C-alpha positions in Angstrom: 4.4 17.0 -22.8 4.4 15.0 -20.3 6.6 11.6 -20.3 6.0 8.2 -19.1 7.6 5.5 -16.9 6.9 1.7 -16.3 6.6 -0.8 -13.3 6.4 -3.9 -13.0 8.9 -4.3 -16.2 6.2 -2.5 -18.3 3.2 -4.2 -17.2 2.1 -0.6 -15.6 2.9 2.4 -17.2 2.5 5.7 -15.5 2.3 9.2 -16.8 5.3 11.3 -15.4 3.3 14.5 -14.7 5.1 17.8 -13.7 4.3 18.7 -10.2 3.7 14.8 -9.2 6.6 13.1 -7.4 7.3 9.8 -8.9 6.5 6.9 -6.7 8.7 5.1 -4.4 8.5 1.2 -4.3 6.6 1.5 -1.1 3.3 1.4 -3.3 4.5 -1.6 -5.7 5.2 -3.7 -2.4 1.6 -2.8 -0.7 0.1 -4.1 -3.9 1.9 -7.6 -3.7 1.1 -7.7 -0.3 -2.6 -7.5 -1.1 -4.5 -10.8 -0.6 -6.9 -11.6 -3.7 -8.2 -15.3 -3.9 -11.1 -14.0 -6.3 -13.0 -11.1 -7.2 -13.4 -8.5 -4.9 -13.7 -5.0 -3.8 -11.0 -3.1 -3.0 -10.0 0.4 -1.4 -7.0 2.2 -1.8 -6.7 4.9 1.2 -4.6 7.7 0.2 -4.2 6.4 -3.5 -2.2 9.5 -4.9 -1.9 8.8 -8.7 -3.0 5.1 -8.6 0.2 3.1 -8.3 -0.9 0.4 -5.9 -4.3 -0.1 -7.7 -3.0 -0.3 -11.1 0.1 -2.6 -9.8 -2.6 -5.0 -8.1 -4.7 -5.3 -11.5 -1.8 -6.0 -13.2 -1.6 -9.3 -10.9 -5.4 -9.6 -10.3 -7.6 -8.3 -13.3 -10.8 -9.3 -11.5 -10.7 -6.6 -8.6 -12.4 -3.5 -8.4 -10.4 -0.9 -7.4 -11.7 2.5 -5.8 -8.9 5.1 -5.5 -9.6 7.3 -2.7 -7.6 10.9 -2.2 -8.1 14.5 -1.2 -5.6 15.8 -4.1 -7.7 16.3 -7.4 -4.6 16.7 -9.5 -3.3 13.5 -8.2 -6.5 11.6 -8.7 -7.1 13.1 -12.4 -3.6 11.5 -12.8 -4.8 8.1 -11.6 -7.5 8.3 -13.7 -5.3 9.0 -16.6 -3.2 6.2 -15.7 -6.1 3.7 -15.4 -7.2 4.5 -19.0 -3.6 4.4 -19.8 -3.5 0.8 -18.9 -6.4 -0.1 -19.9 -8.4 -0.5 -16.5 -11.0 2.3 -16.7 -13.5 -0.5 -16.1 -12.3 -1.5 -13.1 -10.8 1.6 -11.6 -12.7 4.7 -10.1 -11.4 7.4 -8.4 -13.3 9.2 -5.7 -12.2 12.8 -4.5 -12.7 12.8 -0.7 -11.6 12.7 2.9 -11.4 9.5 4.0 -13.3 10.1 7.1 -16.2 11.6 4.9 -16.6 8.2 2.8 -19.7 6.3 3.7 -19.1 3.1 2.3 -18.4 0.1 4.6 -18.5 -2.9 2.0 -14.9 -3.2 1.0 -13.4 -6.8 1.1 -9.8 -5.1 1.5 -8.6 -1.8 2.4 -5.2 -0.9 1.2 -3.3 2.3 2.2 0.3 3.8 2.4 -0.6 6.1 5.3 0.7 9.9 5.2 2.5 9.6 8.7 5.8 10.2 9.2 7.4 10.2 12.5 6.1 13.4 14.4 10.0 14.3 14.8 10.5 14.7 11.5 11.2 17.8 9.4 8.0 19.3 8.1 7.9 19.9 4.0 7.3 23.6 2.9 4.5 23.1 0.6 1.4 22.1 2.2 0.4 19.5 0.0 3.5 17.9 0.4 3.3 18.5 4.2 -0.1 16.7 4.1 0.9 13.6 2.0 3.8 13.0 4.8 1.7 14.0 8.1 -1.8 13.5 7.3 -5.0 15.6 8.3 -5.7 13.3 10.9 -4.1 11.0 13.9 -2.7 7.9 12.6 -5.2 5.8 15.0 -7.9 7.7 13.2 -7.0 6.8 9.7 -6.3 3.2 10.8 -9.7 3.2 12.5 -11.7 4.5 9.2 -10.1 2.2 7.2 -11.1 -0.7 9.5 -14.8 1.1 9.4 -14.6 0.9 5.6 -14.0 -3.2 5.4 -17.0 -5.4 5.5 -17.6 -7.7 8.4 -14.1 -9.9 8.3 -12.9 -7.9 5.8 -9.2 -7.0 6.0 -6.6 -4.2 5.8 -2.9 -4.0 4.4 -1.0 -1.2 5.3 3.0 -0.2 4.5 4.7 2.2 7.0 8.0 3.5 8.0 9.2 1.0 10.8 9.1 3.9 13.4 5.3 3.9 13.1 4.8 0.1 14.0 4.1 0.6 17.9 1.7 3.2 17.4 -0.1 1.5 14.3 -0.4 -1.9 16.5 -1.5 0.0 19.4 -4.5 1.2 16.9 -5.5 -2.0 16.1 -5.7 -3.8 19.5 -9.4 -4.8 19.8 -10.6 -4.0 16.8 -8.6 -6.4 14.6 -6.9 -9.6 15.1 -5.0 -12.4 13.2 -2.5 -9.6 12.6 0.8 -10.2 10.3 3.9 -8.3 10.5 6.4 -8.3 7.8 9.5 -6.2 8.3 11.1 -4.5 5.0 15.5 -4.4 5.6 17.1 -3.0 3.0 19.9 -4.9 3.4 20.1 -8.1 5.5 22.4 -6.5 8.4 20.5 -3.2 8.5 17.4 -2.6 10.5 14.1 -3.1 8.9 13.1 0.6 7.5 9.3 -0.2 6.4 7.0 -2.5 7.9 3.6 -4.5 5.6 0.8 -5.2 8.3 -2.2 -7.3 7.9 -5.0 -7.4 10.0 -8.8 -8.7 9.9 -11.6 -6.9 11.2 -13.3 -8.4 14.2 -10.8 -11.4 14.2 -9.5 -12.7 17.4 -6.8 -15.1 16.2 -3.5 -14.9 17.2 -0.6 -12.5 16.0 2.4 -13.4 13.9 5.8 -11.6 13.2 7.0 -13.1 9.7 10.5 -13.4 8.1 11.8 -10.1 6.7 11.8 -9.0 3.3 15.2 -8.2 2.5 15.6 -5.6 -0.7 19.3 -5.8 -1.8 21.9 -8.2 -1.7 25.8 -7.5 -1.0 26.2 -6.0 -4.5 23.5 -3.6 -4.2 21.2 -5.4 -6.6 17.8 -6.7 -5.9 17.5 -10.1 -3.9 15.3 -13.0 -5.7 12.6 -12.4 -3.3 12.5 -8.4 -4.1 12.8 -9.1 -7.6 10.2 -11.4 -7.8 7.7 -8.5 -6.7 9.2 -5.3 -8.2 10.3 -6.7 -11.6 8.0 -9.9 -12.0 4.9 -8.5 -10.6 4.5 -11.4 -7.8 2.5 -11.5 -4.5 3.9 -11.9 -1.1 3.3 -15.0 0.7 1.7 -14.2 4.2 1.4 -17.8 4.7 5.0 -19.3 4.6 7.6 -16.9 3.0 10.8 -17.3 1.4 13.4 -18.4 4.3 16.3 -16.9 2.6 15.4 -13.8 0.9 12.1 -12.7 2.2 8.4 -13.5 2.3 7.5 -13.8 -1.4 6.2 -16.3 -3.7 
Protein backbone atom coordinates (compact mmCIF):
# COMPACT_ATOMS: atom_id res chain seq x y z
CA UNK A 1 0.00 0.00 0.00
CA UNK A 2 1.30 3.43 -0.86
CA UNK A 3 2.01 5.85 1.94
CA UNK A 4 1.37 9.57 2.10
CA UNK A 5 3.33 12.70 2.82
CA UNK A 6 2.36 16.31 3.38
CA UNK A 7 3.40 19.66 1.93
CA UNK A 8 2.79 23.16 3.30
CA UNK A 9 2.47 21.73 6.82
CA UNK A 10 -0.28 19.37 5.78
CA UNK A 11 -2.30 21.76 3.64
CA UNK A 12 -1.54 19.43 0.72
CA UNK A 13 -1.39 15.64 1.02
CA UNK A 14 0.37 13.56 -1.61
CA UNK A 15 0.43 9.82 -2.25
CA UNK A 16 3.91 8.36 -1.89
CA UNK A 17 3.70 6.04 -4.87
CA UNK A 18 6.34 3.46 -5.67
CA UNK A 19 8.24 4.24 -8.86
CA UNK A 20 7.58 7.98 -8.69
CA UNK A 21 10.12 10.23 -7.03
CA UNK A 22 9.08 12.48 -4.18
CA UNK A 23 9.03 16.09 -5.35
CA UNK A 24 11.76 18.54 -4.42
CA UNK A 25 10.89 22.03 -3.19
CA UNK A 26 11.02 23.45 -6.73
CA UNK A 27 7.32 22.77 -7.28
CA UNK A 28 6.34 24.46 -4.04
CA UNK A 29 8.44 27.50 -4.93
CA UNK A 30 6.88 27.62 -8.40
CA UNK A 31 3.36 27.50 -6.97
CA UNK A 32 4.26 30.34 -4.58
CA UNK A 33 5.52 32.39 -7.52
CA UNK A 34 2.19 32.22 -9.37
CA UNK A 35 0.49 35.64 -9.54
CA UNK A 36 -3.21 34.97 -8.95
CA UNK A 37 -5.26 38.14 -8.44
CA UNK A 38 -8.52 36.28 -9.11
CA UNK A 39 -10.10 33.25 -10.80
CA UNK A 40 -8.15 32.22 -13.88
CA UNK A 41 -7.09 29.32 -16.06
CA UNK A 42 -3.67 27.94 -15.18
CA UNK A 43 -1.60 25.37 -17.09
CA UNK A 44 1.12 23.37 -15.34
CA UNK A 45 3.35 22.25 -18.21
CA UNK A 46 5.22 19.10 -17.25
CA UNK A 47 3.15 18.62 -14.12
CA UNK A 48 4.31 15.25 -12.86
CA UNK A 49 2.21 14.18 -9.88
CA UNK A 50 0.50 17.56 -9.49
CA UNK A 51 2.51 19.28 -6.77
CA UNK A 52 2.49 22.72 -8.41
CA UNK A 53 -1.23 22.81 -9.12
CA UNK A 54 -2.28 21.44 -5.73
CA UNK A 55 -0.01 23.80 -3.80
CA UNK A 56 -1.41 26.67 -5.86
CA UNK A 57 -4.99 25.59 -5.16
CA UNK A 58 -4.24 25.52 -1.44
CA UNK A 59 -3.54 29.26 -1.68
CA UNK A 60 -5.93 30.22 -4.49
CA UNK A 61 -8.89 27.79 -4.58
CA UNK A 62 -10.71 29.74 -7.32
CA UNK A 63 -8.21 28.93 -10.08
CA UNK A 64 -8.76 26.16 -12.61
CA UNK A 65 -5.64 24.03 -13.04
CA UNK A 66 -4.81 21.93 -16.10
CA UNK A 67 -1.94 19.48 -15.50
CA UNK A 68 -0.13 18.46 -18.69
CA UNK A 69 2.43 15.66 -18.91
CA UNK A 70 3.52 12.83 -21.21
CA UNK A 71 3.87 10.42 -18.26
CA UNK A 72 0.53 8.68 -17.83
CA UNK A 73 1.58 7.07 -14.55
CA UNK A 74 2.47 10.43 -13.05
CA UNK A 75 -0.81 11.94 -14.30
CA UNK A 76 -2.83 9.10 -12.77
CA UNK A 77 -1.10 9.90 -9.48
CA UNK A 78 -1.88 13.60 -10.01
CA UNK A 79 -5.59 12.82 -10.42
CA UNK A 80 -5.52 10.67 -7.29
CA UNK A 81 -3.75 13.43 -5.40
CA UNK A 82 -6.33 15.97 -6.54
CA UNK A 83 -9.16 13.74 -5.31
CA UNK A 84 -7.36 13.13 -2.02
CA UNK A 85 -7.23 16.90 -1.47
CA UNK A 86 -10.81 17.49 -2.61
CA UNK A 87 -9.67 19.44 -5.69
CA UNK A 88 -11.05 17.19 -8.44
CA UNK A 89 -13.50 19.87 -9.61
CA UNK A 90 -10.75 22.44 -10.19
CA UNK A 91 -7.96 20.12 -11.37
CA UNK A 92 -7.88 18.22 -14.67
CA UNK A 93 -5.14 16.27 -16.41
CA UNK A 94 -4.11 15.97 -20.06
CA UNK A 95 -1.68 13.29 -21.23
CA UNK A 96 0.00 14.91 -24.21
CA UNK A 97 3.20 16.42 -25.48
CA UNK A 98 3.43 20.17 -24.88
CA UNK A 99 3.76 20.80 -28.62
CA UNK A 100 0.51 18.97 -29.29
CA UNK A 101 -1.76 21.04 -27.05
CA UNK A 102 -3.99 23.41 -29.04
CA UNK A 103 -5.40 25.69 -26.36
CA UNK A 104 -4.12 29.26 -26.40
CA UNK A 105 -6.38 30.68 -23.75
CA UNK A 106 -4.50 30.19 -20.49
CA UNK A 107 -4.07 33.22 -18.26
CA UNK A 108 -0.96 31.71 -16.68
CA UNK A 109 1.44 28.91 -17.62
CA UNK A 110 3.66 27.47 -14.90
CA UNK A 111 6.52 25.12 -15.63
CA UNK A 112 9.50 23.40 -14.12
CA UNK A 113 11.07 22.56 -17.51
CA UNK A 114 12.96 19.27 -17.79
CA UNK A 115 16.22 20.87 -18.87
CA UNK A 116 19.38 20.04 -16.99
CA UNK A 117 22.62 21.48 -18.33
CA UNK A 118 23.67 19.58 -21.49
CA UNK A 119 26.92 18.58 -19.80
CA UNK A 120 25.06 16.85 -16.94
CA UNK A 121 25.22 13.07 -16.67
CA UNK A 122 22.44 11.27 -18.49
CA UNK A 123 20.07 9.08 -16.49
CA UNK A 124 20.01 5.34 -17.19
CA UNK A 125 16.20 5.07 -17.22
CA UNK A 126 14.51 6.60 -20.31
CA UNK A 127 11.67 8.14 -18.27
CA UNK A 128 14.05 9.77 -15.82
CA UNK A 129 16.29 10.97 -18.64
CA UNK A 130 13.29 12.58 -20.36
CA UNK A 131 12.32 14.24 -17.08
CA UNK A 132 15.82 15.71 -16.78
CA UNK A 133 16.52 16.77 -20.35
CA UNK A 134 13.16 16.98 -22.15
CA UNK A 135 12.14 15.88 -25.60
CA UNK A 136 12.64 19.26 -27.30
CA UNK A 137 14.91 22.28 -26.95
CA UNK A 138 14.48 24.68 -24.06
CA UNK A 139 13.69 27.45 -26.55
CA UNK A 140 10.89 25.36 -28.06
CA UNK A 141 9.52 24.48 -24.63
CA UNK A 142 9.33 28.13 -23.59
CA UNK A 143 7.92 29.06 -26.99
CA UNK A 144 5.06 26.60 -26.51
CA UNK A 145 4.42 27.93 -23.01
CA UNK A 146 4.02 31.42 -24.47
CA UNK A 147 1.91 30.12 -27.35
CA UNK A 148 -0.56 28.62 -24.91
CA UNK A 149 -1.01 31.94 -23.09
CA UNK A 150 -3.78 34.32 -24.02
CA UNK A 151 -2.79 37.81 -25.20
CA UNK A 152 -0.86 39.47 -22.36
CA UNK A 153 -0.92 36.22 -20.43
CA UNK A 154 2.06 35.27 -18.27
CA UNK A 155 4.48 32.43 -17.77
CA UNK A 156 6.44 31.62 -14.63
CA UNK A 157 9.20 29.02 -14.72
CA UNK A 158 11.77 27.68 -12.30
CA UNK A 159 15.08 26.42 -13.64
CA UNK A 160 18.57 25.59 -12.56
CA UNK A 161 20.63 28.76 -12.43
CA UNK A 162 22.95 27.44 -15.14
CA UNK A 163 20.02 27.56 -17.58
CA UNK A 164 19.31 31.25 -17.01
CA UNK A 165 21.12 32.59 -20.09
CA UNK A 166 19.40 30.37 -22.70
CA UNK A 167 16.05 30.99 -21.01
CA UNK A 168 16.36 34.76 -21.28
CA UNK A 169 17.62 34.46 -24.85
CA UNK A 170 14.53 32.44 -25.76
CA UNK A 171 12.19 35.10 -24.37
CA UNK A 172 13.69 38.10 -26.15
CA UNK A 173 11.26 39.57 -28.66
CA UNK A 174 8.41 37.34 -27.46
CA UNK A 175 7.82 38.51 -23.90
CA UNK A 176 8.67 41.41 -21.65
CA UNK A 177 8.31 42.71 -18.10
CA UNK A 178 10.69 39.86 -17.26
CA UNK A 179 11.32 39.42 -13.53
CA UNK A 180 14.25 37.30 -12.37
CA UNK A 181 14.35 36.01 -8.80
CA UNK A 182 17.55 34.13 -7.86
CA UNK A 183 17.14 31.38 -5.26
CA UNK A 184 20.17 30.84 -3.01
CA UNK A 185 20.68 27.83 -0.73
CA UNK A 186 22.61 30.09 1.69
CA UNK A 187 23.27 33.81 1.67
CA UNK A 188 26.97 33.33 0.91
CA UNK A 189 26.49 30.81 -1.91
CA UNK A 190 25.64 31.29 -5.59
CA UNK A 191 22.04 30.89 -6.65
CA UNK A 192 21.13 27.29 -7.49
CA UNK A 193 17.75 28.09 -9.02
CA UNK A 194 16.06 31.03 -10.71
CA UNK A 195 12.39 31.91 -10.89
CA UNK A 196 11.48 33.82 -14.05
CA UNK A 197 8.21 35.61 -14.76
CA UNK A 198 7.38 37.11 -18.16
CA UNK A 199 4.34 38.57 -19.92
CA UNK A 200 3.50 37.60 -23.48
CA UNK A 201 3.77 40.44 -25.99
CA UNK A 202 4.94 42.98 -23.41
CA UNK A 203 7.80 45.41 -23.99
CA UNK A 204 8.17 46.75 -20.45
CA UNK A 205 11.64 46.87 -18.85
CA UNK A 206 13.01 43.81 -17.13
CA UNK A 207 14.07 43.56 -13.49
CA UNK A 208 16.48 41.53 -11.37
CA UNK A 209 14.97 41.13 -7.89
CA UNK A 210 16.60 40.60 -4.50
CA UNK A 211 17.37 36.91 -4.07
CA UNK A 212 15.41 34.44 -1.98
CA UNK A 213 17.70 32.77 0.58
CA UNK A 214 16.48 29.37 1.74
CA UNK A 215 18.71 28.50 4.70
CA UNK A 216 20.11 30.47 7.60
CA UNK A 217 23.51 29.87 9.20
CA UNK A 218 22.00 27.21 11.44
CA UNK A 219 20.79 25.23 8.43
CA UNK A 220 17.11 25.88 9.10
CA UNK A 221 14.73 27.74 6.83
CA UNK A 222 14.97 31.50 6.72
CA UNK A 223 11.85 33.42 7.66
CA UNK A 224 11.11 34.10 3.98
CA UNK A 225 11.56 30.43 3.03
CA UNK A 226 9.40 29.26 5.93
CA UNK A 227 6.66 31.66 4.86
CA UNK A 228 6.58 29.99 1.43
CA UNK A 229 7.41 26.34 2.16
CA UNK A 230 5.48 25.92 5.41
CA UNK A 231 2.90 28.71 5.63
CA UNK A 232 1.87 28.55 1.97
CA UNK A 233 2.65 32.22 1.35
CA UNK A 234 3.16 33.87 -2.02
CA UNK A 235 6.27 35.38 -3.52
CA UNK A 236 5.91 39.15 -3.85
CA UNK A 237 7.14 40.07 -7.30
CA UNK A 238 6.55 43.77 -6.73
CA UNK A 239 8.76 44.43 -3.72
CA UNK A 240 10.42 41.64 -1.77
CA UNK A 241 11.66 41.02 1.70
CA UNK A 242 14.93 42.94 1.87
CA UNK A 243 16.35 40.65 4.57
CA UNK A 244 15.40 37.12 3.61
CA UNK A 245 14.28 37.23 0.00
CA UNK A 246 11.26 38.09 -2.09
CA UNK A 247 8.31 36.81 -0.13
CA UNK A 248 5.43 38.35 1.70
